[in-house]
C-alpha positions as CSV (number, residue, x, y, z in Angstrom):
1,M,17.9,18.0,58.4
2,R,20.9,15.9,57.4
3,K,22.9,16.8,54.3
4,G,22.0,13.6,52.6
5,Q,18.3,14.1,53.2
6,R,18.5,17.7,51.9
7,A,20.2,16.4,48.7
8,L,17.4,13.8,48.3
9,N,14.7,16.4,48.8
10,L,16.4,18.6,46.2
11,L,16.5,15.7,43.7
12,L,12.8,15.0,44.3
13,M,12.0,18.7,43.8
14,L,13.9,18.8,40.5
15,A,12.3,15.6,39.3
16,A,8.8,17.0,40.2
17,A,9.6,20.2,38.4
18,G,10.7,18.2,35.4
19,L,7.5,16.2,35.3
20,A,5.4,19.4,35.8
21,L,7.2,21.0,32.9
22,V,6.6,17.9,30.7
23,T,3.0,18.1,31.7
24,V,2.8,21.7,30.5
25,F,4.4,20.5,27.2
26,T,1.7,17.9,26.7
27,L,-1.0,20.4,27.3
28,A,0.6,22.7,24.7
29,A,1.1,20.0,22.1
30,R,-0.5,22.0,19.3
31,L,1.7,25.0,19.8
32,W,5.0,23.3,18.7
33,W,5.8,20.1,17.0
34,A,8.3,19.1,19.6
35,F,5.7,19.4,22.4
36,D,3.6,16.8,20.6
37,L,6.4,14.2,21.1
38,F,5.9,14.5,24.9
39,S,2.2,13.7,24.6
40,H,2.8,9.9,24.0
41,F,4.3,8.7,27.3
42,R,1.3,9.3,29.6
43,L,1.4,6.0,31.5
44,Q,5.1,6.4,32.1
45,Y,4.5,9.9,33.6
46,V,1.8,8.4,35.9
47,I,4.1,5.7,37.1
48,A,7.0,8.1,37.6
49,A,4.9,10.6,39.4
50,L,3.4,8.0,41.8
51,T,6.7,6.4,42.5
52,L,8.4,9.8,43.3
53,G,5.3,10.9,45.2
54,V,5.6,8.0,47.6
55,A,9.2,8.8,48.1
56,A,8.3,12.5,48.7
57,L,5.7,11.5,51.3
58,A,8.3,9.2,53.0
59,M,10.7,12.2,53.1
60,R,7.8,14.5,54.3
61,A,8.4,16.7,51.3
62,Y,4.7,17.5,51.2
63,P,4.7,20.3,48.6
64,T,6.7,18.1,46.2
65,A,4.3,15.3,46.8
66,A,1.4,17.6,46.0
67,V,2.9,18.6,42.7
68,L,3.5,14.9,41.8
69,A,0.0,14.0,42.7
70,V,-1.3,16.7,40.4
71,V,0.9,15.4,37.6
72,A,-0.3,11.8,38.2
73,L,-4.0,13.0,38.1
74,V,-3.6,15.0,34.9
75,H,-2.0,12.1,33.0
76,G,-4.2,9.4,34.7
77,W,-7.3,11.3,33.6
78,T,-6.0,11.5,30.1
79,I,-5.5,7.7,29.7
80,K,-8.6,6.6,31.8
81,D,-10.6,5.7,28.7
82,L,-8.3,2.8,27.9
83,W,-9.9,1.0,30.9
84,W,-13.2,2.8,31.3
85,G,-14.2,3.6,27.7
86,G,-15.6,1.5,25.0
87,A,-19.2,1.3,26.1
88,A,-20.1,-0.7,22.9
89,S,-17.5,-3.4,23.5
90,A,-19.9,-5.9,25.0
91,A,-22.6,-5.6,22.3
92,P,-24.0,-9.1,21.6
93,G,-24.8,-10.6,18.2
94,G,-23.6,-9.6,14.8
95,V,-21.0,-11.2,12.5
96,P,-17.7,-12.0,14.2
97,L,-14.6,-10.5,12.5
98,R,-11.0,-11.0,13.7
99,V,-8.5,-8.4,12.6
100,V,-4.7,-8.6,12.9
101,S,-2.6,-5.6,12.2
102,A,1.2,-5.6,12.4
103,N,4.1,-3.4,11.3
104,V,6.4,-6.3,10.5
105,L,9.6,-4.2,9.9
106,S,11.1,-4.6,6.5
107,Q,14.5,-5.6,7.9
108,N,12.9,-8.2,10.2
109,R,15.3,-11.2,10.4
110,T,12.6,-13.7,11.3
111,P,9.7,-13.1,8.8
112,E,8.6,-16.6,9.4
113,K,7.3,-15.5,12.8
114,V,4.7,-13.4,11.0
115,L,3.4,-16.4,9.2
116,E,3.3,-18.4,12.4
117,L,1.3,-15.6,14.1
118,V,-1.3,-15.4,11.3
119,R,-1.7,-19.2,11.3
120,A,-2.1,-19.3,15.0
121,V,-4.5,-16.4,15.3
122,D,-6.7,-17.5,12.3
123,A,-7.8,-13.9,11.5
124,D,-10.4,-12.9,9.0
125,L,-8.5,-9.7,8.0
126,V,-4.7,-9.3,8.1
127,V,-3.1,-5.9,7.6
128,L,0.7,-5.9,7.2
129,V,2.8,-2.8,7.1
130,D,6.3,-2.6,5.8
131,A,6.7,-6.1,4.3
132,R,8.7,-4.6,1.4
133,Q,12.0,-6.4,0.9
134,K,12.5,-9.6,-1.1
135,R,12.9,-11.6,2.1
136,W,9.2,-11.2,2.6
137,Q,8.2,-12.9,-0.7
138,P,8.0,-16.5,0.7
139,V,5.9,-15.3,3.6
140,L,3.6,-13.3,1.4
141,T,3.2,-16.2,-1.0
142,A,2.3,-18.5,1.9
143,L,-0.2,-16.0,3.2
144,G,-1.7,-15.8,-0.3
145,A,-2.2,-19.6,-0.1
146,L,-4.0,-19.2,3.2
147,Y,-6.2,-16.3,2.1
148,P,-8.2,-16.3,-1.1
149,Y,-8.2,-12.4,-1.4
150,S,-5.5,-9.8,-1.1
151,A,-4.9,-6.2,-2.0
152,P,-3.4,-4.4,-3.7
153,Q,-3.3,-6.6,-6.7
154,A,0.1,-5.3,-8.0
155,S,3.4,-7.1,-7.4
156,R,3.7,-8.4,-3.9
157,E,7.0,-6.7,-3.5
158,R,7.4,-3.1,-2.2
159,R,3.8,-2.7,-1.2
160,P,3.8,-0.4,1.9
161,V,0.5,-1.8,3.2
162,I,-1.0,-5.3,2.3
163,L,-4.4,-6.7,3.1
164,F,-5.2,-10.4,3.2
165,S,-8.8,-11.3,3.6
166,R,-11.0,-14.4,4.1
167,H,-13.9,-12.4,2.7
168,P,-14.2,-11.1,-0.9
169,I,-12.5,-7.9,-1.8
170,V,-14.8,-6.2,-4.3
171,D,-12.9,-2.9,-4.7
172,Q,-9.5,-1.5,-3.8
173,Q,-7.3,1.5,-4.4
174,V,-4.0,2.8,-3.2
175,V,-4.5,6.4,-2.0
176,R,-1.7,8.9,-2.2
177,P,-2.2,11.9,0.0
178,P,-1.3,15.3,-1.6
179,G,1.9,16.6,0.0
180,G,2.3,13.3,1.9
181,R,5.0,10.7,1.5
182,R,3.2,7.4,2.3
183,P,0.3,6.0,0.4
184,Y,-2.3,3.9,2.1
185,L,-4.8,1.2,1.1
186,V,-8.5,1.4,0.9
187,A,-10.5,-1.7,0.1
188,E,-14.1,-2.8,0.2
189,V,-14.7,-6.2,1.7
190,V,-18.0,-8.1,1.7
191,V,-18.7,-9.6,5.2
192,G,-21.9,-11.4,5.8
193,G,-23.6,-9.7,2.9
194,E,-22.5,-6.2,4.1
195,T,-19.8,-4.2,2.5
196,V,-17.1,-3.0,5.0
197,V,-14.4,-0.5,4.1
198,V,-11.0,-1.5,5.3
199,A,-8.2,1.1,5.3
200,G,-4.6,-0.1,5.9
201,V,-2.4,2.9,6.9
202,H,1.1,3.8,7.8
203,P,1.6,7.6,8.1
204,S,5.1,9.1,8.3
205,S,7.1,8.7,11.5
206,P,7.7,12.0,13.5
207,S,11.3,12.9,14.0
208,P,12.8,14.4,17.2
209,S,15.2,16.4,15.2
210,G,12.9,18.5,13.0
211,P,9.3,19.4,12.2
212,G,9.1,18.1,8.6
213,D,8.2,14.5,9.3
214,T,5.7,15.4,12.0
215,R,3.9,17.9,9.7
216,R,3.9,15.3,7.0
217,R,2.3,12.8,9.3
218,N,-0.3,15.3,10.3
219,R,-1.2,16.0,6.7
220,E,-1.5,12.3,6.0
221,L,-3.7,11.8,9.1
222,D,-5.9,14.7,7.9
223,H,-6.3,13.0,4.5
224,I,-7.1,9.7,6.1
225,A,-9.8,11.5,8.1
226,E,-11.2,13.1,5.0
227,V,-11.5,9.8,3.2
228,A,-13.0,8.0,6.2
229,S,-15.5,10.7,6.8
230,E,-16.9,10.2,3.3
231,A,-17.4,6.5,3.8
232,D,-21.1,5.6,4.0
233,R,-20.4,2.1,5.1
234,P,-18.9,0.5,8.2
235,L,-15.2,1.2,8.3
236,I,-12.1,-0.4,9.9
237,A,-8.8,1.6,9.8
238,A,-5.8,-0.4,11.0
239,G,-2.1,-0.1,10.9
240,D,0.8,1.8,12.4
241,F,-0.5,5.4,12.9
242,N,2.8,6.6,14.4
243,T,0.9,8.5,17.1
244,T,-0.8,7.6,20.4
245,P,-4.4,8.3,21.3
246,W,-3.3,11.4,23.4
247,S,-1.8,13.4,20.6
248,P,-4.2,16.2,19.5
249,Y,-3.7,15.2,15.9
250,F,-4.9,11.7,16.6
251,Q,-7.9,13.2,18.3
252,D,-8.5,15.3,15.2
253,L,-8.5,12.1,13.1
254,L,-11.1,10.5,15.3
255,A,-13.3,13.6,15.4
256,G,-12.9,14.5,11.7
257,A,-13.9,11.0,10.5
258,G,-16.3,9.9,13.2
259,L,-13.9,7.1,14.2
260,R,-13.7,5.2,17.5
261,N,-10.6,3.6,19.0
262,A,-11.4,-0.2,19.4
263,A,-8.8,-0.4,22.2
264,E,-10.8,1.8,24.6
265,G,-12.0,-0.3,27.5
266,H,-9.4,-3.0,26.9
267,G,-6.5,-1.6,28.8
268,Y,-3.1,-0.3,27.9
269,I,-1.9,-2.0,24.7
270,G,1.7,-0.7,24.0
271,T,3.1,-1.9,20.7
272,W,6.3,0.1,20.2
273,P,9.3,-0.1,20.9
274,A,9.1,-3.9,21.3
275,L,12.6,-4.2,22.6
276,F,12.2,-1.7,25.4
277,W,9.2,-2.4,27.5
278,P,9.4,0.6,29.9
279,A,8.9,2.9,27.0
280,L,6.1,0.9,25.3
281,I,3.4,3.2,23.8
282,P,0.3,2.4,21.7
283,I,0.9,3.6,18.2
284,D,-0.6,0.6,16.3
285,H,-4.4,0.9,16.3
286,V,-7.7,-0.5,15.0
287,L,-10.2,2.3,14.5
288,L,-13.9,1.7,13.9
289,K,-16.8,3.6,12.2
290,G,-20.4,2.5,12.1
291,P,-22.0,-0.6,13.6
292,L,-18.8,-2.3,14.6
293,A,-18.1,-3.3,18.2
294,A,-14.9,-4.6,19.8
295,T,-15.3,-7.6,22.0
296,T,-11.6,-8.1,22.7
297,V,-8.4,-6.2,21.7
298,R,-5.0,-7.4,22.7
299,R,-1.3,-7.3,21.9
300,G,0.1,-10.2,19.9
301,P,3.4,-12.0,20.6
302,A,6.8,-10.8,19.4
303,I,7.4,-11.3,15.7
304,G,10.9,-10.0,15.3
305,S,9.8,-6.5,14.5
306,D,10.2,-3.4,16.6
307,H,6.4,-3.4,16.9
308,F,4.1,-5.9,18.5
309,P,1.0,-6.8,16.5
310,I,-2.5,-5.9,17.6
311,I,-5.4,-8.4,17.5
312,A,-9.0,-7.2,17.6
313,D,-12.1,-9.4,17.8
314,L,-14.9,-7.3,16.3
315,R,-18.6,-7.8,15.6
316,L,-20.4,-6.3,12.6
317,L,-23.8,-5.4,13.9
318,P,-27.0,-4.9,12.0
319,G,-28.5,-1.4,11.6
320,F,-26.3,0.7,9.4
């Protein structure tokens, strides 16, 4: 074996070992806050393992190729529901309801793009996260002219989550989780004679430098799950959840509240970071409870934020 080929084989072995170690971290995400950070990049691991696996086969490094195949299978199985899930997505009938959710980024230099998006999409419900600085006031005023209902009713400035609705909002409250940092919005909206609970959320962002923010996010997710589990009406939870579907804490949220991810069956919808496509991960979500079905879920266009918006076409079905 030539010296150059031995060096390439060694590099492939090291890369495979690194991916195998990362895979172990994802499986142990509950054991340490830092391991949870590795759970979000599953598609990237699949692509890396398959690419390196082909190289290993070409080099006849069969043990390395076998390790990479196992890595690809583990992460591929984890994300399969994004394509093969969502059995209720094709349900016919019901009241159509289009939802747009976007973390617009408070420092966004082109807030007018958000207004353009909302006008173009013509959504029934619009959930905006982080429209807090004064530069957003003209956009929020324009949206208020487009939509007859909004929540919360307080000053339009410095609201962490804002809901605009084409349908009547009959109740609303800003919920502050105990021990959490970020409040979220819970509103009741009348759609086709049925009351739907809409929760607009933005839990804390996890930090790679310490456990505090991750634990705070987890407490906030637990509180959202508790409130959602008590809802006796159809529920839509939308916003920037600061976690992907593969974190065990996101799974706890779904299981604890009886929620479903509307994106299942609609492919990989990465929303952050918008400026670096190879690392795109899905952390903006629309979650459903009760007789709600997703007919389409897709990523919206760039709006000047570090997040892409998410657009979900839903149907409110009879029988709750």
